[in-house]
C-alpha positions in Angstrom: 218.4 12.1 -85.9 216.9 14.7 -83.7 213.3 13.5 -84.2 214.3 9.9 -83.6 216.1 10.8 -80.4 213.2 12.9 -79.3 210.7 10.1 -79.9 212.9 7.5 -78.0 213.6 10.0 -75.2 209.8 10.5 -74.8 209.4 6.8 -74.3 212.1 6.6 -71.6 210.7 9.7 -69.9 207.3 7.9 -69.7 208.6 4.6 -68.3 211.3 6.1 -66.0 209.3 5.8 -62.7 208.5 2.1 -63.5 211.8 1.2 -65.2 213.4 -0.7 -62.4 210.2 -2.7 -61.7 209.8 -3.6 -65.3 213.3 -5.1 -65.5 213.5 -6.4 -61.9 213.3 -10.1 -62.9 215.8 -10.0 -65.7 218.0 -7.8 -63.5 218.0 -10.3 -60.7 218.5 -13.3 -62.9 221.0 -12.1 -65.4 221.9 -8.4 -65.8 223.3 -7.7 -62.3 225.9 -10.5 -62.7 226.9 -9.2 -66.1 227.2 -5.6 -64.8 229.6 -6.9 -62.1 231.7 -8.6 -64.8 231.7 -5.4 -66.8 232.8 -3.0 -64.1 235.6 -5.3 -62.9 237.3 -4.4 -66.1 237.4 -0.7 -65.5 240.8 0.9 -65.1 242.0 4.5 -64.9 240.9 7.5 -62.8 238.5 9.4 -65.0 235.5 7.4 -66.0 232.5 8.2 -68.2 229.3 6.1 -68.0 226.9 6.7 -70.9 223.3 5.8 -70.6 223.3 5.9 -66.8 219.5 5.4 -66.7 218.2 5.0 -63.2 221.7 4.3 -61.8 221.7 0.5 -61.9 225.5 0.5 -62.0 226.0 2.7 -59.0 226.8 -0.3 -56.7 229.7 -1.2 -59.0 231.5 2.1 -59.2 235.2 2.1 -58.3 235.6 3.9 -55.0 238.7 6.0 -56.0 237.6 7.0 -59.5 236.2 10.3 -60.7 233.0 9.4 -62.5 230.8 11.3 -64.8 227.5 9.7 -66.0 225.1 10.9 -68.7 221.7 10.2 -70.0 219.5 11.9 -72.6 216.3 11.4 -70.5 215.5 13.9 -67.9 213.1 11.6 -66.2 215.7 8.8 -66.0 218.3 11.2 -64.6 215.8 12.3 -62.0 215.5 8.7 -60.8 219.3 8.4 -60.8 219.6 11.6 -58.8 217.3 10.2 -56.1 219.3 7.0 -55.9 222.6 9.0 -55.9 221.4 11.0 -52.9 219.9 7.9 -51.1 223.1 5.9 -51.5 225.6 8.8 -51.2 227.2 7.9 -54.5 230.0 10.2 -55.8 229.1 10.9 -59.4 228.5 13.9 -61.7 225.2 13.5 -63.5 224.7 15.3 -66.8 221.8 15.5 -69.4 223.5 14.6 -72.7 222.9 12.6 -75.9 225.6 10.0 -76.6 225.4 11.0 -80.2 226.7 14.5 -79.4 228.9 14.5 -76.3 230.0 17.9 -74.9 233.4 16.6 -73.7 236.7 17.4 -75.2 238.7 14.9 -77.2 240.8 12.4 -75.2 239.1 13.1 -71.9 238.4 9.7 -70.2 240.5 6.7 -69.2 237.5 4.4 -69.5 234.2 5.0 -71.2 231.5 2.4 -70.2 227.9 1.6 -70.9 225.4 -1.2 -70.4 222.5 -1.9 -72.7 222.7 1.5 -74.3 223.2 1.2 -78.0 219.9 -0.7 -78.5 218.3 2.8 -78.0 220.7 5.0 -80.0 219.1 6.1 -83.3 222.5 6.4 -85.1 224.7 3.8 -83.2 227.9 4.3 -85.2 227.7 8.1 -84.6 227.4 7.4 -80.9 230.2 4.9 -80.9 232.5 7.3 -82.7 231.8 9.8 -80.0 232.9 7.3 -77.4 236.1 6.8 -79.4 236.6 10.6 -79.6 236.4 11.3 -75.9 238.4 8.2 -74.9 242.1 8.8 -74.2 244.7 7.2 -76.4 245.4 3.8 -74.9 242.1 4.0 -73.0 239.3 1.6 -73.3 235.6 1.5 -74.1 233.6 -1.2 -72.3 230.1 -2.1 -73.4 227.6 -4.6 -72.3 225.0 -5.0 -75.0 222.3 -7.4 -76.2 222.7 -8.0 -79.9 221.1 -9.9 -82.8 221.5 -13.7 -82.4 223.8 -15.6 -84.7 221.2 -18.3 -84.9 219.3 -17.8 -88.2 215.9 -18.8 -86.8 216.3 -16.7 -83.6 217.5 -13.8 -85.7 214.4 -14.0 -87.8 212.2 -14.0 -84.7 214.1 -11.0 -83.3 213.9 -9.0 -86.5 210.1 -9.8 -86.7 209.4 -8.5 -83.2 211.9 -5.6 -83.3 209.4 -3.0 -84.6 207.0 -3.8 -81.8 209.7 -3.5 -79.1 211.0 -0.3 -80.6 207.5 1.2 -80.7 206.8 0.2 -77.1 210.0 1.1 -75.3 212.4 2.6 -77.8 214.9 -0.3 -77.8 216.1 -2.4 -80.8 216.7 -6.1 -80.2 218.5 -6.7 -83.4 221.6 -4.5 -83.4 225.0 -5.7 -84.6 227.0 -3.7 -82.0 230.2 -5.8 -82.2 230.4 -5.1 -86.0 229.5 -1.5 -85.5 232.3 -0.8 -82.9 234.8 -2.5 -85.2 234.0 0.1 -87.8 234.9 3.0 -85.5 238.7 3.0 -85.6 239.7 1.2 -82.4 243.1 -0.4 -82.2 241.6 -3.6 -80.9 238.1 -5.0 -80.2 237.4 -8.2 -78.4 234.4 -10.0 -77.0 234.7 -11.5 -73.5 234.7 -15.3 -73.9 232.0 -15.6 -71.3 229.6 -13.7 -73.5 226.4 -15.5 -74.7 224.9 -15.5 -78.1 222.7 -12.5 -77.4 224.5 -10.7 -74.5 228.0 -9.5 -75.4 230.6 -7.9 -73.2 232.8 -5.9 -75.6 236.2 -4.4 -74.8 237.7 -1.9 -77.3 241.1 -0.3 -76.9 241.9 3.1 -78.5 
């Protein structure tokens, strides 16, 4: 696990200064709209964002919430820190791996992440950590791209996955909905507006 995390972290450290530019088109066309839909669902006061990256979700943070945001890449956190200072965002940023969170059990009202679990070497381990730190009755909200349910498209995604993983450290063929259902949540639902590949997942502890 450590070696896999280190290898993926190295890739994100390398692309961090260019990350927003690399995703600018997709962000403008699709992802920003999905992020807004995701953050509207947040409730509670104490919020944890995992995989904060360069801070693409800063514009959607609830004004009255206490927010902690983590990432395992120092270079990505450096970009997020610059954006935090530039936009005067109230958030505590921490260097941390989602597979091994330092927080106590039952700490957060909402745990949230966008396009994170494509890059987690052991996704179920990371998802169980989200369950652990979420308060009873709290929620985990995830926006993830997943393996297509279309057999032909799934074959294409599986074929290209090793290349994408080698280049940027992300998997495009994860079964994240299935994975989160295996982690003990009282309920798991997928927002009806979700597409075949992009899923907005709501899990209640």
